[in-house]
N, C-alpha and C positions, 0 to 999 in steps of 0.2 A: 442735148445738156443745155440748160440755160447760163446766160453768162451776164454778168454786172458790170456794173459801169460807175463812174463817181458819180451820179445823180440818185447812184442807189444809196448811198450811205446815209444811215436813219442817224448815228450821233459817233462821238469820238471824246471822251470821256477820261479823265484823267486825276480820281480823288472829287472835290467840288466843282474843278475847272470845265467849262464846254468848250470845245478845241476848233470844233470843224467848221467856224462862221470863218476860224484865219490859218486853215492849214489847206493847202494845193495839193500835197504830196503824204503818203505816210509807204516807209521803207523798212518791211520787216524780215530780218536775214535770220534762217534757223542754220549752225553748224555742227557738223556732226565734227567732234573733240577725237583729234588721235593723236599717237605717240610713236616716234620713228623707234622699229626694232631690228633693224639691218645693222651688223657689225662686219668687221674689217672681214675682208676675203670676199662679202656678197656683191655680187655684180649686181643686182638691181635691188633698187629702196621696196623697205618692207616696212608695214605698219599694224599697232594694235588699237582698237579704241574700247574702250569700257561700254560704248552706249552713251556717255554722258553730252549731251548738246548745250551749245551756247545760244543764245538769241539777242540780236541786239535790236532795236527800232530809230529809225530819225525820221522825223517830222519836217519838212520843209512849208513854210507860207507865206504870211503877210507878214508885218508887226502888228500888233494890237494891244494898246493900253487900257481897254475897258477892265473894267471889274471881272473877275472872274476867268478872263481873257489869255492867250497864251506868254504876254511877257509879264502877267501877275504870277502864272506858273512858273515860270523859268526864271525872273531876274535873282532870285536871292540863292539861286542856286542849294532851297533846302535840302536836309541830310534825312529829312521824313521821305520814307518810303509809300507809295499808295498805289491802290490798286486801280487799273486800268481797263477798257471795256469800250471794245469798238463794233459797233452793229452795221455792217458792211453789206447785209444783203435788206439794211429798211429798219426804221421803227416800228413797223405794222405787224403784230401776233400773227402767224402764220393759222389758215385756216383748215388746212389741211396737213397730211402726210406728218412730219417729225418737230415741227418747229420751226422759228425763224436765227439762223447761226449767230453766235455773238464769238468773238476772237475776245478772251477771258484773261489777260496778265494781272497773277497774284499780288507781286511788288515790284514796283517798279522804281529806279531813281531816276533824279533828272541831273545825270554828269555832263552838257553842256549846252550851249545856248549862245548861237552866232545871230548880232544882228549884222546886215549887209546893207551898206549904204551906196547906190549907184546914180551916176547924173542921169536925171531926165527919169529914171526908173521909180516903181513903189517900194518904198524900203520893207526887205523880208526878214526874215526871220527865221532861225532853224534849231529844233529845238536836239539833243540827242540823249538816250535812255541806255539805263542799263536793266536787263531784266533778270530779277531772281526767278528761279522755279519755273523758266520755260512759259510757255504760253496752254492752256486748254481751250477746246474747243466746246465752246457750252450753245446754252437756247435762251433766246428772248424771253425773261418769265414777267415782267410786268413791262412796258412801253416808257418811253420816258416822256410824261407828260404831268399836270399841274393839278392836284387834288386841294379841294378846300375841307370841304364837312367829314371829320372823322368816318371811315368804312372800311370796307372788303370789295377786292376788284371781281368777287365771285357775284355780288348782288348789288355790283354797279353797273347803270345803263349805259355809260361810257365805255365798257368793256365785256362785251358780250362772246367775245373770243378767248382762251384764256389762251397761255403759253404752253405748249405742246414737247412731252421730250421721250424718250425712250426711259420706260420705267427702270428701276433698278435696285440692287437690292446691298449694293458696297460701298452706299453712301456718296459723299461727291463733295462739292461746294457752293456755297451761293455770296454773288458779290451786290453791293448795293453802290450807288451814287446818287447823291443829295445835290442839286445846282442851285437851289433857291428856297428859302424858308426864313417863315414868317409868323408874327401874330399867335405866339405859344411861348412859352419855357423851349421846351423840345419834343422832338418829335420820333415816334418809335414806329418802325417799320415791321413787319415781319411776313417771313412766307411762307404762302400757303398753297395745300396742294389735294389734288383728287384721282380716286382711280378714275371716274367715268364722267367730270368736269359739269357733275350737277353739287354732290355732297363735299364739302370741304372742311377741312382741319387745320389747324397751324402748325407747319414742322418747326420753324426755329423762328426766334425773332433777332433781329441785328442788334446792336447796341443805338441805346437813345443820342441823337445830335441835337446841339443846338442853333440856333441862329448865326453864334460866333464863330463858330465849328467850320458851318458854309463860308462864312468871309474871310479864313484863314486857307479857305480849299481843302479842308480833312474831315468833311461830313462824307466818310465812304468805308468800305470795311468788305473785305473779304473773311468769309467765315466757313471752315470746313463742315461737311454732316457726314453724318453717321447712319449709318441704318438702311432703310426703305423712300427712296423717295417717288412720289406716283408721277403718272405720266401727265398730269394735267399740273400747274402751277399761276398762283399768281400771288398779291399784295395785301395785307392789312395794315390800315395806316391809323396812328392817333395820338390826339397831343396832350401833352400837359397845360393846363390854363393857359385854354384859347380864348384868343378873341378876334374876334376875322382872322383863321389861319391859314396856310397857304404852304403847298410844299408842293415841291418840282424833284422827282426822284425819277430814277430806273432798275430794277432785277436783273441780272443774267444769272442762270443758274449748269451746275457742269453735274453730270451725271457720272460717275465713274463704271467704267465698265463690270 
């Protein structure tokens, strides 16, 4: 069995915020919810579960007030829920097997933020998340990278290997994170898929996002997919009113069983 360590983490994205550079620990806890069902006269405890689970995530790291980093993400404890994706096995699309895994969180609320100052130590920051709808194990469809000229991943020489997933016919979901955008009015990114890794077609487009959306930390979207999702996936990107445009983004895909 392959083993992975902290050096293998490719990215940690919350909305448009890139938090990897200020994070030292991510704790992801999943708990099965139980209800007490024992009554008077019972000698032993008894419980029942509907199967519902609770997911909690806590992030430890260093205080960082750079644009798009941890302080910008947490300082106001915004009530806007954002998707979150963690590439714990790297930011490179796998060349064999079933693809590069990512953890996809559909809707994340920032519920706590602690700044820890200790004499003689670097200032630390702790972020706490409320997780709506749990976590899905997905695959990296398009690695976090910067693209300029509009194009498609399947014809882009920088992306000779495309994301691989177990194909499915029951739909699933896709998630987009844009961490930088400039030189255009807006940018639209589309998930593309293929049965053979050669001939691609558009599956579904995300909403268009503006540079102002990125500055606000909200240029990100989790979107449900229906029908067939083919094995090979990549991205297409297009700009409105481009003038030396540039976009940095990543896509993850979840295929329902």
